[in-house]
C-alpha positions as semicolon CSV with decimal commas, in nm:
position;residue;x (nm);y (nm);z (nm)
1;X;0,868;0,412;-0,107
2;X;1,183;0,328;-0,334
3;X;1,086;0,086;-0,636
4;X;1,307;-0,081;-0,913
5;X;1,247;0,028;-1,273
6;X;1,415;-0,073;-1,588
7;X;1,645;0,243;-1,557
8;X;1,726;0,189;-1,175
9;X;1,524;0,305;-0,874
10;X;1,242;0,566;-0,866
11;X;1,022;0,707;-0,584
12;X;0,662;0,612;-0,559
13;X;0,422;0,808;-0,362
14;X;0,170;0,579;-0,175
15;X;-0,139;0,784;-0,095
16;X;-0,286;0,772;0,245
17;X;-0,577;0,542;0,291
18;X;-0,475;0,321;-0,003
19;X;-0,659;-0,011;-0,032
20;X;-0,492;-0,339;-0,086
21;X;-0,508;-0,463;-0,465
22;X;-0,509;-0,115;-0,608
23;X;-0,222;-0,047;-0,843
24;X;-0,008;0,260;-0,881
25;X;0,125;0,400;-1,195
26;X;0,468;0,565;-1,279
27;X;0,421;0,726;-1,604
28;X;0,697;0,697;-1,862
29;X;0,919;0,473;-1,628
30;X;0,826;0,131;-1,811
31;X;0,990;-0,044;-2,105
32;X;1,069;0,133;-2,414
33;X;0,786;0,145;-2,670
34;X;0,770;0,289;-3,035
35;X;0,679;0,641;-2,923
36;X;0,868;0,665;-2,596
37;X;0,835;0,457;-2,273
38;X;0,557;0,282;-2,128
39;X;0,404;0,319;-1,780
40;X;0,508;0,107;-1,488
41;X;0,254;-0,038;-1,268
42;X;0,300;-0,144;-0,906
43;X;0,044;-0,332;-0,674
44;X;0,191;-0,288;-0,320
45;X;0,132;-0,574;-0,064
46;X;0,107;-0,573;0,301
47;X;0,360;-0,768;0,508
48;X;0,302;-0,796;0,882
49;X;0,562;-0,878;1,124
50;X;0,544;-1,219;1,271
51;X;0,630;-1,106;1,628
52;X;0,569;-0,783;1,814
53;X;0,762;-0,659;2,113
54;X;0,555;-0,560;2,424
55;X;0,592;-0,193;2,346
56;X;0,482;-0,247;1,978
57;X;0,174;-0,423;2,112
58;X;0,095;-0,150;2,370
59;X;0,134;0,113;2,080
60;X;-0,103;-0,091;1,847
61;X;-0,357;-0,120;2,136
62;X;-0,350;0,255;2,186
63;X;-0,411;0,306;1,811
64;X;-0,697;0,068;1,816
65;X;-0,857;0,245;2,089
66;X;-0,792;0,591;1,931
67;X;-0,958;0,485;1,597
68;X;-1,304;0,631;1,526
69;X;-1,385;0,383;1,256
70;X;-1,396;0,002;1,316
71;X;-1,267;-0,151;0,973
72;X;-1,413;-0,494;1,091
73;X;-1,763;-0,361;1,119
74;X;-1,741;-0,165;0,787
75;X;-1,608;-0,494;0,614
76;X;-1,901;-0,703;0,763
77;X;-2,160;-0,441;0,658
78;X;-2,013;-0,441;0,297
79;X;-2,020;-0,824;0,283
80;X;-2,374;-0,839;0,388
81;X;-2,479;-0,627;0,071
């Protein structure tokens, strides 16, 4: 994804399976400091669409059925600990 830095835009690679709340670092792309440049941290957020077309709903339902992992079940199991 493209992100803003003090010197313009840079490309930030978001790893597959990244969890919300995790920060990503761009080394040497932050503000100038005494011995070079600092790192720039990003915490991506998730923005869901407010409405879906019938085709989008159908595709999401196909994806839900194809998944081998139920994230809700895993979340409930972790919350019970």
